[in-house]
N, C-alpha and C positions, 0 to 999 in steps of 0.2 A: 434505636432505629428511627429517631426523629428525622435523621438526615434524608431518609427516603422520600419524605413529604416536602423537602425543601425544593424551591424553584430551581436553584442552580443544579441540584442533583438530577432533577427530572430533565432539564435541558441536556445535561451530560449523558443521561441514559438514552435519550432520543438520538443524539449525535453518535453515540457509541453503537447503538443498534444498527443505524444506517451504514456506518463504516464496517461493522461486523459482517455485513453482507457483501459489500462491494470489494473491499480489500482482499479477503480470502479468494473470492471468485477470480479477480484479475491475477492474483498470485498463482492460482492453479495453472492458468495458461502460461505464465512466465516460467514456472518450475518445469512444466512438461516440455517447454521449448528450450530449457537450459539457459534461461535469461534471468535467473533469480536476482542477480546482482544489479539489475537495472533499477530496482527499488532504491537501493542506497544512492545510486547515481542521481536519479531524479530528485530525491529528497534533499541532497546536498545543493543541487542547483536551485531548488525551491527556496532554500534558506537565503541564497543570494538575492532572490526576488523579494523575499520578506524584508531583508535589510534595506533594499532600495525603496520599498514601500514606506518604511519608517522615515527614510531620509527625505523623500519628496512629499510625504503626507498623503499617501494613497493607501487604501485598504490593503494591508500586508498579504492576506491570503490571495487576493486577486493578482497581485504582482508575482507571488510565488507560483500561481497557476500559469501565468503567461510565460515565465521563465522555464517551468517544467515542460510545457508544450513545445516551446522552441527547442529545448534540449532533446525532446523525443524525436523531433524531425532531424536534428543534427546526428543523433545516434544512428538513425536509419541510413542517412547519407554516408556516414563513415563505415557502417556495416557493409555497404555495397562497395566502398573503396577498398576495404580490407576483407575480402570474402573468406580467405583462408584463415585470417586471424580476427574474426568478428568481435572477439571479446576486447580488442584494443579500443573499439569505439566507446565502450563503457568506461574503461580506464581513463581515456583522454577527456571525455566530458566530465567525469567526476573530478578530475584534477582541476579542470577549468572552473567548475562550480565552486570548489573549496577555495581556490585562489581568489575568485571574484568576491565571494562572501567575506573573506578576511579583509580584502581591500575596502569593501563597503563598510565593514564594521569599524575600521580605522578612521573612516571619514566622518562617522557620527559619534559625537561625544556621549550622548545619552540613549544609545540604542540598546534596548533590553529585549533580546530574542530568546531568553532562556526558556520561556514557555513553548517556543517553537522548536527548540533543540530537544527538550526532554518531555514535552507534552504538558498540557494544562487543561484537561477536559472539563474541569469544574469552572473554568472561566469562559466557556462558550456563551455567546450572546445570540440574540434572535437572528442577526445577519449571518452569523456562522451557520446556524441551523438551516436557513434558507439556501445557502450556498451548498451545504452538504446534501440537502434534500434534492436540489436540482441535479447535482452530479450523480446521485444515486439513481434517479429516474433515467438519466441519459445512459448510464452504464447498463442498467437492467434491460432497457429497451433494446440497446445495441446487441447485447448477448442473446436475448430472447429471439430476436428477429434474424440473427446471423449465426445461430449456434451450430448448424451443420457445416457452414463454411469455416468457422473457427475451429471446429473439431478436426476437419480435414487438414487445415493449415498447421495445426498444432502437432499432429502425429506424422504427417508426411508432406512437407512443403513442396518437394519436387513433384509429387503426384498431383497436388493442388494446382501447380503451375501448368502441368500437362493437360489437366482437365479443363483448362481455360479460366480458372479462378484468378481474379486480379490480385495476385499475391502482394504486390507492392502496396496497394490500397489497404489490404487487411493488416499488413505489418504496421503501417502507419496508424491505422485505427486502434490496434492493440496498444501501441506506444502512447498515443494521445489519451486513450481511456485510462491507462495506468498513470499517466501524468496528472490527470484530473483527480483520480482517487488519492494519490500521494499528496497532492497539494492541499486537499481538505483534511487529510489524516494527520498532518504534522502537528496540528494544535491539539490533537487527541492523544497520540502516543509519542509525538516528537520525531524530528528528522533522524535522530540517531537510533530510533527503535522501530520506525515505520516498516522497514523491510521484514521485521519479524512477523508483523501482522499479515504481510503478504505471503511469506514462505512457510512459516511453521504449521498453520492449518493444512496447507497443501502437503507438507511432509507427513503429517498425521494421516491424511487421507490415503497416501500411497501405501500405508501400512495396512489399513483396514478395508479399503474399497476394492471391489473386484471389477468395476466397470467405470466408464467416464461419468455416467449418470450418478452412480453412487459417490464418486469423488466430489461432484458438484454439491450434492446434498451434505456430504460429510464436512466439507470445508466451511459451509455456511453454519451448520450446527455448532461446530467447534469454535468458530469465530464469535458467534453470538453468546455462547455460554461463557467463553473467556472474558468477554467484555462485561457482561452482566455481573458475573461472580467477582471479577477483578474490581469493578467499580464499588460493589458492596464492601469488599474487604478493605479497599483503599479508603472509602468513606468512613467506615466504622473505626478503623485503627489509625486514621490520619496518615496514610502512606501515599507515595507517589503513584497516581493511577496508571500512567503509562507503563512504568516499570513493573507494577503489580500484574497488569494484563499480560505482559510479555513473559514474565516468570511463570505465570500460571499456564501459558501455552507450552513453555518448555517442560513443565512438570507433566502435562498431558502427554507430550511426545515421549518422555522418558518412560512413563507408565505403559504406553502402547508398545514401545520397543521391548520392555521387560516382559510384557505379556506375550508378545510374538516369540520371543526367545524361549519362554517357558513352554509354550505350545510345541515348538519344534523339538525341545529337549524331551518333552513327554512322548512325542511320537518316535 
């Protein structure tokens, strides 16, 4: 257990705990609005930004963040253009992100983005923690101050518009906050796995929670437990931390599903 006292593990734990709050929270709003695939889309676009950051010598996470925010605005524009087929916006932006990332990869001979694809939480540095901390503060303040408006928008967007709520503004706000969270999460669980941290805690909360407030509390608890336990397991047995965290989340989901089925069978 010497790893627990290591500086790199403590940085990883701090970063993981911060993301363990924000990612599941934003994921809850996305899942309830049936936009869970937006996580995959923004993460793939972020990787294109990361690749560009390596090419031009700019902090990769910062470039990934810029790309993700730009993609979030583009998704909202396309959602309005294809109102009946809103999911097309996600597919189009994801395709563009993957294509741009592959192009940028081919332009750089020594670009190593494997840590951003699969996650490398044990390599977090002080700059990463400051960025993750800043994003966490922004997300928590936004949710805390606008929770009533976000609740109404999430469950009935038409009613929110009729009541005078600036729906367009809040849609963009949710997309931008999600982009921020995903951009700083990809170094922790990786672009290929980040959507799991957004959606699986929310899926678990839908099984056990009986109200929106309970859902919020549940996703945070599950996210934090998965990060802490996953990091300990990965550190002790030298496993991939991102994959360990995600598999742990899936295991929790399967246990909850089995428990719910058992309760229904018993009744």
